[in-house]
N, CA, C and O atoms as a printed pandas DataFrame, in Angstrom:
     atom_number atom_name residue_name chain_id  residue_number  x_coord  y_coord  z_coord
0              1         N          UNK        A               1   11.597    1.392  -13.713
1              2        CA          UNK        A               1   10.470    2.281  -13.874
2              3         C          UNK        A               1   11.006    3.698  -13.955
3              4         O          UNK        A               1   11.684    4.145  -13.029
4              5         N          UNK        A               2   10.729    4.409  -15.020
5              6        CA          UNK        A               2   11.244    5.747  -15.179
6              7         C          UNK        A               2   10.179    6.774  -14.829
7              8         O          UNK        A               2    8.994    6.578  -15.100
8              9         N          UNK        A               3   10.614    7.859  -14.229
9             10        CA          UNK        A               3    9.725    8.960  -13.851
10            11         C          UNK        A               3    8.556    8.531  -12.975
11            12         O          UNK        A               3    7.505    9.172  -12.998
12            13         N          UNK        A               4    8.718    7.463  -12.204
13            14        CA          UNK        A               4    7.680    6.977  -11.297
14            15         C          UNK        A               4    6.369    6.626  -11.989
15            16         O          UNK        A               4    5.320    6.610  -11.345
16            17         N          UNK        A               5    6.410    6.347  -13.276
17            18        CA          UNK        A               5    5.204    5.928  -13.993
18            19         C          UNK        A               5    5.155    4.410  -13.984
19            20         O          UNK        A               5    6.106    3.744  -14.392
20            21         N          UNK        A               6    4.050    3.879  -13.519
21            22        CA          UNK        A               6    3.899    2.426  -13.418
22            23         C          UNK        A               6    3.456    1.887  -14.766
23            24         O          UNK        A               6    2.498    2.370  -15.368
24            25         N          UNK        A               7    4.173    0.883  -15.219
25            26        CA          UNK        A               7    3.862    0.251  -16.504
26            27         C          UNK        A               7    3.060   -1.029  -16.275
27            28         O          UNK        A               7    3.069   -1.594  -15.181
28            29         N          UNK        A               8    2.379   -1.469  -17.304
29            30        CA          UNK        A               8    1.581   -2.695  -17.260
30            31         C          UNK        A               8    2.490   -3.890  -16.950
31            32         O          UNK        A               8    3.626   -3.953  -17.419
32            33         N          UNK        A               9    1.977   -4.831  -16.160
33            34        CA          UNK        A               9    2.747   -6.020  -15.795
34            35         C          UNK        A               9    2.839   -7.041  -16.918
35            36         O          UNK        A               9    3.691   -7.928  -16.870
36            37         N          UNK        A              10    1.990   -6.936  -17.920
37            38        CA          UNK        A              10    1.979   -7.869  -19.040
38            39         C          UNK        A              10    3.240   -7.707  -19.883
39            40         O          UNK        A              10    3.673   -6.586  -20.151
40            41         N          UNK        A              11    3.825   -8.822  -20.296
41            42        CA          UNK        A              11    5.022   -8.780  -21.140
42            43         C          UNK        A              11    4.715   -8.101  -22.471
43            44         O          UNK        A              11    5.541   -7.353  -22.994
44            45         N          UNK        A              12    3.530   -8.360  -23.019
45            46        CA          UNK        A              12    3.158   -7.765  -24.306
46            47         C          UNK        A              12    2.896   -6.264  -24.213
47            48         O          UNK        A              12    3.012   -5.553  -25.211
48            49         N          UNK        A              13    2.543   -5.774  -23.021
49            50        CA          UNK        A              13    2.168   -4.365  -22.867
50            51         C          UNK        A              13    3.073   -3.615  -21.894
51            52         O          UNK        A              13    2.659   -2.612  -21.311
52            53         N          UNK        A              14    4.293   -4.087  -21.716
53            54        CA          UNK        A              14    5.162   -3.510  -20.686
54            55         C          UNK        A              14    5.640   -2.087  -20.974
55            56         O          UNK        A              14    6.312   -1.484  -20.136
56            57         N          UNK        A              15    5.311   -1.550  -22.124
57            58        CA          UNK        A              15    5.644   -0.161  -22.450
58            59         C          UNK        A              15    4.443    0.766  -22.247
59            60         O          UNK        A              15    4.569    1.984  -22.367
60            61         N          UNK        A              16    3.277    0.185  -21.938
61            62        CA          UNK        A              16    2.038    0.961  -21.770
62            63         C          UNK        A              16    1.833    1.279  -20.286
63            64         O          UNK        A              16    2.069    0.432  -19.424
64            65         N          UNK        A              17    1.397    2.497  -20.000
65            66        CA          UNK        A              17    1.140    2.905  -18.619
66            67         C          UNK        A              17   -0.015    2.108  -18.028
67            68         O          UNK        A              17   -1.024    1.872  -18.692
68            69         N          UNK        A              18    0.141    1.697  -16.780
69            70        CA          UNK        A              18   -0.916    0.974  -16.070
70            71         C          UNK        A              18   -1.978    1.964  -15.607
71            72         O          UNK        A              18   -1.679    3.122  -15.312
72            73         N          UNK        A              19   -3.238    1.487  -15.547
73            74        CA          UNK        A              19   -4.320    2.341  -15.056
74            75         C          UNK        A              19   -4.975    1.767  -13.802
75            76         O          UNK        A              19   -5.642    2.496  -13.068
76            77         N          UNK        A              20   -4.791    0.459  -13.546
77            78        CA          UNK        A              20   -5.366   -0.166  -12.349
78            79         C          UNK        A              20   -4.394   -1.191  -11.778
79            80         O          UNK        A              20   -3.472   -1.652  -12.452
80            81         N          UNK        A              21   -4.631   -1.532  -10.508
81            82        CA          UNK        A              21   -3.887   -2.579   -9.821
82            83         C          UNK        A              21   -4.911   -3.576   -9.298
83            84         O          UNK        A              21   -5.881   -3.176   -8.654
84            85         N          UNK        A              22   -4.716   -4.878   -9.562
85            86        CA          UNK        A              22   -5.614   -5.920   -9.060
86            87         C          UNK        A              22   -5.028   -6.471   -7.765
87            88         O          UNK        A              22   -3.897   -6.955   -7.744
88            89         N          UNK        A              23   -5.806   -6.393   -6.684
89            90        CA          UNK        A              23   -5.334   -6.850   -5.382
90            91         C          UNK        A              23   -5.153   -8.362   -5.341
91            92         O          UNK        A              23   -4.218   -8.846   -4.702
92            93         N          UNK        A              24   -6.017   -9.117   -6.001
93            94        CA          UNK        A              24   -5.911  -10.572   -5.968
94            95         C          UNK        A              24   -4.768  -11.075   -6.851
95            96         O          UNK        A              24   -4.001  -11.945   -6.439
96            97         N          UNK        A              25   -4.657  -10.542   -8.039
97            98        CA          UNK        A              25   -3.624  -10.987   -8.985
98            99         C          UNK        A              25   -2.258  -10.368   -8.694
99           100         O          UNK        A              25   -1.232  -10.889   -9.131
100          101         N          UNK        A              26   -2.247   -9.264   -7.962
101          102        CA          UNK        A              26   -1.015   -8.536   -7.643
102          103         C          UNK        A              26   -0.299   -8.071   -8.907
103          104         O          UNK        A              26    0.920   -8.196   -9.022
104          105         N          UNK        A              27   -1.073   -7.533   -9.857
105          106        CA          UNK        A              27   -0.509   -7.028  -11.110
106          107         C          UNK        A              27   -1.092   -5.661  -11.453
107          108         O          UNK        A              27   -2.205   -5.312  -11.061
108          109         N          UNK        A              28   -0.290   -4.903  -12.203
109          110        CA          UNK        A              28   -0.740   -3.632  -12.756
110          111         C          UNK        A              28   -1.220   -3.900  -14.171
111          112         O          UNK        A              28   -0.630   -4.700  -14.897
112          113         N          UNK        A              29   -2.308   -3.218  -14.563
113          114        CA          UNK        A              29   -2.876   -3.479  -15.881
114          115         C          UNK        A              29   -3.128   -2.194  -16.664
115          116         O          UNK        A              29   -3.512   -1.164  -16.110
116          117         N          UNK        A              30   -2.898   -2.294  -17.975
117          118        CA          UNK        A              30   -3.265   -1.212  -18.876
118          119         C          UNK        A              30   -4.731   -1.409  -19.265
119          120         O          UNK        A              30   -5.367   -2.368  -18.826
120          121         N          UNK        A              31   -5.255   -0.527  -20.066
121          122        CA          UNK        A              31   -6.655   -0.604  -20.485
122          123         C          UNK        A              31   -6.962   -1.914  -21.223
123          124         O          UNK        A              31   -8.020   -2.511  -21.026
124          125         N          UNK        A              32   -6.027   -2.354  -22.072
125          126        CA          UNK        A              32   -6.233   -3.595  -22.838
126          127         C          UNK        A              32   -6.351   -4.807  -21.902
127          128         O          UNK        A              32   -7.252   -5.633  -22.049
128          129         N          UNK        A              33   -5.438   -4.895  -20.952
129          130        CA          UNK        A              33   -5.457   -6.025  -20.008
130          131         C          UNK        A              33   -6.686   -5.963  -19.103
131          132         O          UNK        A              33   -7.281   -6.992  -18.782
132          133         N          UNK        A              34   -7.056   -4.766  -18.700
133          134        CA          UNK        A              34   -8.213   -4.605  -17.827
134          135         C          UNK        A              34   -9.478   -5.132  -18.483
135          136         O          UNK        A              34  -10.312   -5.738  -17.810
136          137         N          UNK        A              35   -9.637   -4.912  -19.787
137          138        CA          UNK        A              35  -10.828   -5.410  -20.492
138          139         C          UNK        A              35  -10.926   -6.929  -20.400
139          140         O          UNK        A              35  -11.998   -7.463  -20.116
140          141         N          UNK        A              36   -9.816   -7.630  -20.639
141          142        CA          UNK        A              36   -9.818   -9.098  -20.528
142          143         C          UNK        A              36  -10.036   -9.531  -19.083
143          144         O          UNK        A              36  -10.839  -10.423  -18.811
144          145         N          UNK        A              37   -9.335   -8.910  -18.178
145          146        CA          UNK        A              37   -9.408   -9.245  -16.759
146          147         C          UNK        A              37  -10.833   -9.078  -16.236
147          148         O          UNK        A              37  -11.342   -9.950  -15.532
148          149         N          UNK        A              38  -11.471   -7.975  -16.574
149          150        CA          UNK        A              38  -12.830   -7.698  -16.087
150          151         C          UNK        A              38  -13.837   -8.721  -16.591
151          152         O          UNK        A              38  -14.781   -9.069  -15.882
152          153         N          UNK        A              39  -13.642   -9.199  -17.804
153          154        CA          UNK        A              39  -14.555  -10.211  -18.352
154          155         C          UNK        A              39  -14.352  -11.576  -17.708
155          156         O          UNK        A              39  -15.310  -12.329  -17.534
156          157         N          UNK        A              40  -13.117  -11.898  -17.355
157          158        CA          UNK        A              40  -12.819  -13.211  -16.796
158          159         C          UNK        A              40  -12.960  -13.274  -15.276
159          160         O          UNK        A              40  -13.407  -14.283  -14.732
160          161         N          UNK        A              41  -12.587  -12.221  -14.608
161          162        CA          UNK        A              41  -12.488  -12.235  -13.139
162          163         C          UNK        A              41  -13.293  -11.080  -12.541
163          164         O          UNK        A              41  -12.733  -10.124  -12.004
164          165         N          UNK        A              42  -14.593  -11.189  -12.645
165          166        CA          UNK        A              42  -15.495  -10.101  -12.246
166          167         C          UNK        A              42  -15.460   -9.781  -10.761
167          168         O          UNK        A              42  -15.770   -8.654  -10.373
168          169         N          UNK        A              43  -15.093  -10.738   -9.924
169          170        CA          UNK        A              43  -15.120  -10.523   -8.475
170          171         C          UNK        A              43  -13.809   -9.992   -7.904
171          172         O          UNK        A              43  -13.694   -9.807   -6.692
172          173         N          UNK        A              44  -12.830   -9.747   -8.754
173          174        CA          UNK        A              44  -11.561   -9.218   -8.269
174          175         C          UNK        A              44  -11.689   -7.731   -7.963
175          176         O          UNK        A              44  -12.482   -7.021   -8.580
176          177         N          UNK        A              45  -10.898   -7.276   -7.005
177          178        CA          UNK        A              45  -10.899   -5.876   -6.595
178          179         C          UNK        A              45   -9.765   -5.155   -7.312
179          180         O          UNK        A              45   -8.593   -5.492   -7.138
180          181         N          UNK        A              46  -10.122   -4.165   -8.115
181          182        CA          UNK        A              46   -9.102   -3.373   -8.795
182          183         C          UNK        A              46   -9.129   -1.948   -8.259
183          184         O          UNK        A              46  -10.187   -1.413   -7.928
184          185         N          UNK        A              47   -7.957   -1.350   -8.180
185          186        CA          UNK        A              47   -7.823    0.017   -7.696
186          187         C          UNK        A              47   -7.206    0.868   -8.784
187          188         O          UNK        A              47   -6.167    0.522   -9.346
188          189         N          UNK        A              48   -7.856    1.989   -9.079
189          190        CA          UNK        A              48   -7.349    2.912  -10.078
190          191         C          UNK        A              48   -6.060    3.539   -9.550
191          192         O          UNK        A              48   -5.961    3.890   -8.375
192          193         N          UNK        A              49   -5.091    3.671  -10.427
193          194        CA          UNK        A              49   -3.839    4.314  -10.036
194          195         C          UNK        A              49   -3.645    5.562  -10.887
195          196         O          UNK        A              49   -4.139    5.658  -12.011
196          197         N          UNK        A              50   -2.932    6.488  -10.334
197          198        CA          UNK        A              50   -2.585    7.714  -11.054
198          199         C          UNK        A              50   -1.154    7.565  -11.539
199          200         O          UNK        A              50   -0.339    6.924  -10.876
200          201         N          UNK        A              51   -0.846    8.136  -12.665
201          202        CA          UNK        A              51    0.488    7.977  -13.240
202          203         C          UNK        A              51    1.588    8.653  -12.434
203          204         O          UNK        A              51    2.763    8.339  -12.628
204          205         N          UNK        A              52    1.242    9.573  -11.535
205          206        CA          UNK        A              52    2.286   10.202  -10.750
206          207         C          UNK        A              52    2.559    9.463   -9.442
207          208         O          UNK        A              52    3.432    9.868   -8.675
208          209         N          UNK        A              53    1.818    8.381   -9.180
209          210        CA          UNK        A              53    2.096    7.557   -7.992
210          211         C          UNK        A              53    3.298    6.678   -8.291
211          212         O          UNK        A              53    3.639    6.451   -9.451
212          213         N          UNK        A              54    3.934    6.187   -7.244
213          214        CA          UNK        A              54    5.000    5.237   -7.496
214          215         C          UNK        A              54    4.616    3.892   -6.902
215          216         O          UNK        A              54    3.690    3.794   -6.098
216          217         N          UNK        A              55    5.329    2.877   -7.304
217          218        CA          UNK        A              55    4.974    1.507   -6.946
218          219         C          UNK        A              55    5.253    1.189   -5.482
219          220         O          UNK        A              55    4.709    0.220   -4.954
220          221         N          UNK        A              56    6.079    1.973   -4.822
221          222        CA          UNK        A              56    6.479    1.659   -3.462
222          223         C          UNK        A              56    5.305    1.732   -2.502
223          224         O          UNK        A              56    5.194    0.893   -1.608
224          225         N          UNK        A              57    4.434    2.703   -2.661
225          226        CA          UNK        A              57    3.322    2.853   -1.731
226          227         C          UNK        A              57    1.984    2.805   -2.437
227          228         O          UNK        A              57    1.787    3.451   -3.467
228          229         N          UNK        A              58    1.080    2.046   -1.885
229          230        CA          UNK        A              58   -0.309    2.008   -2.316
230          231         C          UNK        A              58   -1.126    2.104   -1.047
231          232         O          UNK        A              58   -0.716    1.586   -0.008
232          233         N          UNK        A              59   -2.269    2.756   -1.109
233          234        CA          UNK        A              59   -3.068    2.883    0.105
234          235         C          UNK        A              59   -3.776    1.579    0.468
235          236         O          UNK        A              59   -4.387    1.486    1.532
236          237         N          UNK        A              60   -3.701    0.581   -0.396
237          238        CA          UNK        A              60   -4.355   -0.697   -0.134
238          239         C          UNK        A              60   -3.326   -1.782    0.172
239          240         O          UNK        A              60   -2.233   -1.798   -0.393
240          241         N          UNK        A              61   -3.694   -2.677    1.067
241          242        CA          UNK        A              61   -2.827   -3.785    1.453
242          243         C          UNK        A              61   -2.618   -4.711    0.251
243          244         O          UNK        A              61   -3.564   -5.029   -0.469
244          245         N          UNK        A              62   -1.383   -5.133    0.047
245          246        CA          UNK        A              62   -1.070   -5.990   -1.097
246          247         C          UNK        A              62   -0.933   -7.460   -0.716
247          248         O          UNK        A              62   -0.547   -8.284   -1.544
248          249         N          UNK        A              63   -1.250   -7.792    0.544
249          250        CA          UNK        A              63   -1.155   -9.191    0.952
250          251         C          UNK        A              63   -2.311   -9.983    0.351
251          252         O          UNK        A              63   -3.408   -9.460    0.154
252          253         N          UNK        A              64   -2.045  -11.238    0.067
253          254        CA          UNK        A              64   -3.043  -12.105   -0.562
254          255         C          UNK        A              64   -4.314  -12.177    0.279
255          256         O          UNK        A              64   -4.250  -12.372    1.492
256          257         N          UNK        A              65   -5.460  -12.020   -0.364
257          258        CA          UNK        A              65   -6.787  -12.073    0.254
258          259         C          UNK        A              65   -7.047  -10.950    1.254
259          260         O          UNK        A              65   -7.944  -11.067    2.089
260          261         N          UNK        A              66   -6.287   -9.879    1.184
261          262        CA          UNK        A              66   -6.543   -8.692    1.997
262          263         C          UNK        A              66   -7.088   -7.615    1.069
263          264         O          UNK        A              66   -6.521   -7.353    0.008
264          265         N          UNK        A              67   -8.189   -6.996    1.471
265          266        CA          UNK        A              67   -8.839   -6.036    0.587
266          267         C          UNK        A              67   -8.991   -4.650    1.207
267          268         O          UNK        A              67   -9.645   -3.781    0.632
268          269         N          UNK        A              68   -8.391   -4.442    2.373
269          270        CA          UNK        A              68   -8.587   -3.188    3.085
270          271         C          UNK        A              68   -7.522   -2.148    2.812
271          272         O          UNK        A              68   -6.464   -2.423    2.247
272          273         N          UNK        A              69   -7.852   -0.937    3.241
273          274        CA          UNK        A              69   -6.898    0.161    3.161
274          275         C          UNK        A              69   -5.887    0.028    4.291
275          276         O          UNK        A              69   -6.183   -0.541    5.341
276          277         N          UNK        A              70   -4.703    0.554    4.064
277          278        CA          UNK        A              70   -3.651    0.557    5.072
278          279         C          UNK        A              70   -3.930    1.711    6.036
279          280         O          UNK        A              70   -3.436    2.823    5.852
280          281         N          UNK        A              71   -4.729    1.427    7.066
281          282        CA          UNK        A              71   -5.166    2.462    8.005
282          283         C          UNK        A              71   -4.492    2.347    9.371
283          284         O          UNK        A              71   -4.725    3.178   10.249
284          285         N          UNK        A              72   -3.662    1.324    9.553
285          286        CA          UNK        A              72   -3.041    1.075   10.852
286          287         C          UNK        A              72   -1.538    0.905   10.693
287          288         O          UNK        A              72   -1.035    0.607    9.610
288          289         N          UNK        A              73   -0.831    1.104   11.809
289          290        CA          UNK        A              73    0.618    0.921   11.815
290          291         C          UNK        A              73    0.983    0.005   12.966
291          292         O          UNK        A              73    0.629    0.277   14.114
292          293         N          UNK        A              74    1.688   -1.080   12.671
293          294        CA          UNK        A              74    2.137   -2.022   13.688
294          295         C          UNK        A              74    3.506   -1.555   14.179
295          296         O          UNK        A              74    4.499   -1.621   13.454
296          297         N          UNK        A              75    3.536   -1.081   15.429
297          298        CA          UNK        A              75    4.799   -0.614   16.004
298          299         C          UNK        A              75    5.727   -1.793   16.305
299          300         O          UNK        A              75    6.949   -1.650   16.278
300          301         N          UNK        A              76    5.145   -2.946   16.588
301          302        CA          UNK        A              76    5.934   -4.137   16.890
302          303         C          UNK        A              76    6.776   -4.555   15.680
303          304         O          UNK        A              76    7.957   -4.874   15.823
304          305         N          UNK        A              77    6.166   -4.551   14.488
305          306        CA          UNK        A              77    6.854   -4.993   13.269
306          307         C          UNK        A              77    7.245   -3.839   12.340
307          308         O          UNK        A              77    7.837   -4.062   11.284
308          309         N          UNK        A              78    6.910   -2.605   12.737
309          310        CA          UNK        A              78    7.245   -1.418   11.950
310          311         C          UNK        A              78    6.709   -1.506   10.518
311          312         O          UNK        A              78    7.448   -1.318    9.551
312          313         N          UNK        A              79    5.402   -1.798   10.403
313          314        CA          UNK        A              79    4.809   -1.877    9.071
314          315         C          UNK        A              79    3.342   -1.454    9.079
315          316         O          UNK        A              79    2.654   -1.531   10.097
316          317         N          UNK        A              80    2.891   -1.006    7.912
317          318        CA          UNK        A              80    1.501   -0.612    7.736
318          319         C          UNK        A              80    0.618   -1.851    7.673
319          320         O          UNK        A              80    1.046   -2.903    7.198
320          321         N          UNK        A              81   -0.636   -1.720    8.161
321          322        CA          UNK        A              81   -1.561   -2.854    8.214
322          323         C          UNK        A              81   -2.964   -2.426    7.798
323          324         O          UNK        A              81   -3.332   -1.255    7.893
324          325         N          UNK        A              82   -3.736   -3.405    7.335
325          326        CA          UNK        A              82   -5.161   -3.194    7.081
326          327         C          UNK        A              82   -5.946   -3.931    8.172
327          328         O          UNK        A              82   -5.353   -4.563    9.046
328          329         N          UNK        A              83   -7.250   -3.849    8.120
329          330        CA          UNK        A              83   -8.065   -4.516    9.145
330          331         C          UNK        A              83   -7.924   -6.036    9.077
331          332         O          UNK        A              83   -8.045   -6.705   10.103
332          333         N          UNK        A              84   -7.670   -6.597    7.887
333          334        CA          UNK        A              84   -7.455   -8.045    7.775
334          335         C          UNK        A              84   -6.167   -8.474    8.485
335          336         O          UNK        A              84   -6.087   -9.577    9.027
336          337         N          UNK        A              85   -5.166   -7.598    8.478
337          338        CA          UNK        A              85   -3.902   -7.895    9.172
338          339         C          UNK        A              85   -4.118   -7.973   10.683
339          340         O          UNK        A              85   -3.403   -8.692   11.380
340          341         N          UNK        A              86   -5.111   -7.228   11.187
341          342        CA          UNK        A              86   -5.367   -7.143   12.627
342          343         C          UNK        A              86   -6.446   -8.097   13.108
343          344         O          UNK        A              86   -6.722   -8.160   14.306
344          345         N          UNK        A              87   -7.055   -8.832   12.206
345          346        CA          UNK        A              87   -8.157   -9.744   12.527
346          347         C          UNK        A              87   -7.807  -10.636   13.719
347          348         O          UNK        A              87   -6.691  -11.148   13.798
348          349         N          UNK        A              88   -8.744  -10.827   14.639
349          350        CA          UNK        A              88   -8.510  -11.647   15.840
350          351         C          UNK        A              88   -8.416  -13.146   15.510
351          352         O          UNK        A              88   -7.870  -13.926   16.290
352          353         N          UNK        A              89   -8.945  -13.530   14.369
353          354        CA          UNK        A              89   -8.913  -14.940   13.965
354          355         C          UNK        A              89   -7.760  -15.131   12.983
355          356         O          UNK        A              89   -7.766  -14.541   11.903
356          357         N          UNK        A              90   -6.766  -15.952   13.347
357          358        CA          UNK        A              90   -5.629  -16.208   12.467
358          359         C          UNK        A              90   -6.004  -17.316   11.480
359          360         O          UNK        A              90   -5.990  -18.498   11.824
360          361         N          UNK        A              91   -6.336  -16.922   10.261
361          362        CA          UNK        A              91   -6.700  -17.883    9.224
362          363         C          UNK        A              91   -6.389  -17.283    7.856
363          364         O          UNK        A              91   -6.591  -16.088    7.641
364          365         N          UNK        A              92   -5.908  -18.094    6.946
365          366        CA          UNK        A              92   -5.629  -17.713    5.563
366          367         C          UNK        A              92   -4.806  -16.433    5.459
367          368         O          UNK        A              92   -5.144  -15.535    4.688
368          369         N          UNK        A              93   -3.729  -16.350    6.231
369          370        CA          UNK        A              93   -2.843  -15.197    6.159
370          371         C          UNK        A              93   -3.368  -13.949    6.834
371          372         O          UNK        A              93   -2.785  -12.875    6.678
372          373         N          UNK        A              94   -4.444  -14.061    7.573
373          374        CA          UNK        A              94   -5.004  -12.907    8.268
374          375         C          UNK        A              94   -4.696  -13.004    9.757
375          376         O          UNK        A              94   -4.430  -14.088   10.274
376          377         N          UNK        A              95   -4.734  -11.879   10.432
377          378        CA          UNK        A              95   -4.566  -11.859   11.874
378          379         C          UNK        A              95   -3.142  -11.930   12.371
379          380         O          UNK        A              95   -2.918  -12.243   13.541
380          381         N          UNK        A              96   -2.172  -11.649   11.523
381          382        CA          UNK        A              96   -0.781  -11.772   11.947
382          383         C          UNK        A              96   -0.348  -10.674   12.918
383          384         O          UNK        A              96    0.698  -10.799   13.556
384          385         N          UNK        A              97   -1.128   -9.606   13.039
385          386        CA          UNK        A              97   -0.772   -8.505   13.937
386          387         C          UNK        A              97   -1.797   -8.300   15.056
387          388         O          UNK        A              97   -1.822   -7.233   15.669
388          389         N          UNK        A              98   -2.634   -9.290   15.333
389          390        CA          UNK        A              98   -3.706   -9.085   16.308
390          391         C          UNK        A              98   -3.191   -8.897   17.727
391          392         O          UNK        A              98   -3.904   -8.335   18.559
392          393         N          UNK        A              99   -1.993   -9.343   18.030
393          394        CA          UNK        A              99   -1.433   -9.228   19.380
394          395         C          UNK        A              99   -0.353   -8.150   19.479
395          396         O          UNK        A              99    0.343   -8.066   20.491
396          397         N          UNK        A             100   -0.210   -7.339   18.456
397          398        CA          UNK        A             100    0.879   -6.365   18.382
398          399         C          UNK        A             100    0.469   -5.004   18.944
399          400         O          UNK        A             100   -0.702   -4.756   19.231
400          401         N          UNK        A             101    1.458   -4.139   19.091
401          402        CA          UNK        A             101    1.241   -2.752   19.480
402          403         C          UNK        A             101    0.895   -1.979   18.213
403          404         O          UNK        A             101    1.774   -1.696   17.399
404          405         N          UNK        A             102   -0.389   -1.634   18.041
405          406        CA          UNK        A             102   -0.886   -1.042   16.805
406          407         C          UNK        A             102   -1.534    0.308   17.090
407          408         O          UNK        A             102   -2.177    0.499   18.122
408          409         N          UNK        A             103   -1.353    1.243   16.154
409          410        CA          UNK        A             103   -2.042    2.532   16.235
410          411         C          UNK        A             103   -2.546    2.884   14.834
411          412         O          UNK        A             103   -2.256    2.174   13.870
412          413         N          UNK        A             104   -3.290    3.966   14.726
413          414        CA          UNK        A             104   -3.766    4.389   13.405
414          415         C          UNK        A             104   -2.624    5.067   12.658
415          416         O          UNK        A             104   -1.646    5.502   13.266
416          417         N          UNK        A             105   -2.754    5.153   11.348
417          418        CA          UNK        A             105   -1.726    5.822   10.549
418          419         C          UNK        A             105   -1.662    7.308   10.907
419          420         O          UNK        A             105   -0.592    7.914   10.859
420          421         N          UNK        A             106   -2.801    7.891   11.262
421          422        CA          UNK        A             106   -2.800    9.307   11.658
422          423         C          UNK        A             106   -1.991    9.509   12.934
423          424         O          UNK        A             106   -1.249   10.484   13.051
424          425         N          UNK        A             107   -2.129    8.588   13.895
425          426        CA          UNK        A             107   -1.365    8.695   15.143
426          427         C          UNK        A             107    0.134    8.579   14.895
427          428         O          UNK        A             107    0.920    9.353   15.443
428          429         N          UNK        A             108    0.529    7.616   14.072
429          430        CA          UNK        A             108    1.967    7.442   13.825
430          431         C          UNK        A             108    2.506    8.628   13.029
431          432         O          UNK        A             108    3.652    9.036   13.218
432          433         N          UNK        A             109    1.686    9.178   12.144
433          434        CA          UNK        A             109    2.090   10.361   11.382
434          435         C          UNK        A             109    2.358   11.524   12.338
435          436         O          UNK        A             109    3.365   12.219   12.204
436          437         N          UNK        A             110    1.462   11.735   13.296
437          438        CA          UNK        A             110    1.638   12.810   14.275
438          439         C          UNK        A             110    2.862   12.574   15.151
439          440         O          UNK        A             110    3.606   13.511   15.441
440          441         N          UNK        A             111    3.078   11.330   15.577
441          442        CA          UNK        A             111    4.246   10.995   16.395
442          443         C          UNK        A             111    5.536   11.295   15.648
443          444         O          UNK        A             111    6.440   11.931   16.190
444          445         N          UNK        A             112    5.619   10.838   14.405
445          446        CA          UNK        A             112    6.829   11.033   13.602
446          447         C          UNK        A             112    7.049   12.517   13.304
447          448         O          UNK        A             112    8.187   12.988   13.294
448          449         N          UNK        A             113    5.974   13.243   13.065
449          450        CA          UNK        A             113    6.071   14.680   12.804
450          451         C          UNK        A             113    6.621   15.402   14.033
451          452         O          UNK        A             113    7.486   16.269   13.909
452          453         N          UNK        A             114    6.120   15.046   15.222
453          454        CA          UNK        A             114    6.600   15.668   16.459
454          455         C          UNK        A             114    8.079   15.374   16.696
455          456         O          UNK        A             114    8.831   16.259   17.102
456          457         N          UNK        A             115    8.493   14.143   16.446
457          458        CA          UNK        A             115    9.905   13.772   16.604
458          459         C          UNK        A             115   10.765   14.567   15.631
459          460         O          UNK        A             115   11.835   15.054   15.995
460          461         N          UNK        A             116   10.296   14.697   14.400
461          462        CA          UNK        A             116   11.032   15.454   13.389
462          463         C          UNK        A             116   11.159   16.926   13.793
463          464         O          UNK        A             116   12.232   17.516   13.660
464          465         N          UNK        A             117   10.076   17.512   14.281
465          466        CA          UNK        A             117   10.111   18.910   14.718
466          467         C          UNK        A             117   11.082   19.104   15.887
467          468         O          UNK        A             117   11.805   20.098   15.939
468          469         N          UNK        A             118   11.093   18.148   16.824
469          470        CA          UNK        A             118   12.030   18.221   17.949
470          471         C          UNK        A             118   13.476   18.133   17.463
471          472         O          UNK        A             118   14.337   18.874   17.937
472          473         N          UNK        A             119   13.740   17.242   16.531
473          474        CA          UNK        A             119   15.092   17.101   15.983
474          475         C          UNK        A             119   15.529   18.357   15.232
475          476         O          UNK        A             119   16.697   18.738   15.297
476          477         N          UNK        A             120   14.623   18.989   14.538
477          478        CA          UNK        A             120   14.940   20.233   13.823
478          479         C          UNK        A             120   15.325   21.322   14.822
479          480         O          UNK        A             120   16.281   22.065   14.601
480          481         N          UNK        A             121   14.566   21.413   15.933
481          482        CA          UNK        A             121   14.883   22.405   16.968
482          483         C          UNK        A             121   16.261   22.144   17.564
483          484         O          UNK        A             121   17.018   23.087   17.794
484          485         N          UNK        A             122   16.593   20.900   17.815
485          486        CA          UNK        A             122   17.911   20.539   18.358
486          487         C          UNK        A             122   19.011   20.960   17.385
487          488         O          UNK        A             122   20.021   21.533   17.793
488          489         N          UNK        A             123   18.811   20.673   16.101
489          490        CA          UNK        A             123   19.817   21.043   15.100
490          491         C          UNK        A             123   19.959   22.558   14.970
491          492         O          UNK        A             123   21.064   23.077   14.814
492          493         N          UNK        A             124   18.824   23.261   15.034
493          494        CA          UNK        A             124   18.877   24.731   14.959
494          495         C          UNK        A             124   19.642   25.298   16.154
495          496         O          UNK        A             124   20.424   26.235   15.999
496          497         N          UNK        A             125   19.420   24.733   17.351
497          498        CA          UNK        A             125   20.137   25.193   18.544
498          499         C          UNK        A             125   21.627   24.904   18.456
499          500         O          UNK        A             125   22.441   25.698   18.926
500          501         N          UNK        A             126   21.984   23.795   17.869
501          502        CA          UNK        A             126   23.402   23.439   17.708
502          503         C          UNK        A             126   24.111   24.357   16.712
503          504         O          UNK        A             126   25.298   24.645   16.860
504          505         N          UNK        A             127   23.379   24.808   15.704
505          506        CA          UNK        A             127   23.994   25.647   14.671
506          507         C          UNK        A             127   24.124   27.102   15.100
507          508         O          UNK        A             127   24.798   27.877   14.422
508          509         N          UNK        A             128   23.496   27.499   16.211
509          510        CA          UNK        A             128   23.581   28.889   16.693
510          511         C          UNK        A             128   24.793   29.122   17.519
511          512         O          UNK        A             128   25.009   30.236   17.997
């Protein structure tokens, strides 16, 4: 992938920029593919993507049958989670983090920011 532009997952359209991501199919689609997909699979959840995003991070969970935003962080497994990941009922790939040490993404962001600021102060003191 060049310049962080996501291309369509279709072999026929792999040179065309993707405009959406289907959570159920786990594929990126261009406008042409989206037209076919929308007619055939009306109940699928698609998320619009911007061309300056990269494939590494999406705000939505990419696990099968998970449709939520990544709003939580599992400290036990060091990974982002959606509400389906935290579900108390373990069924169909859901609930794998219900017993873990979990916080919100905002909390982990603040924790990591504070650690980074402390490390910067330590480095500044060492360089003086």
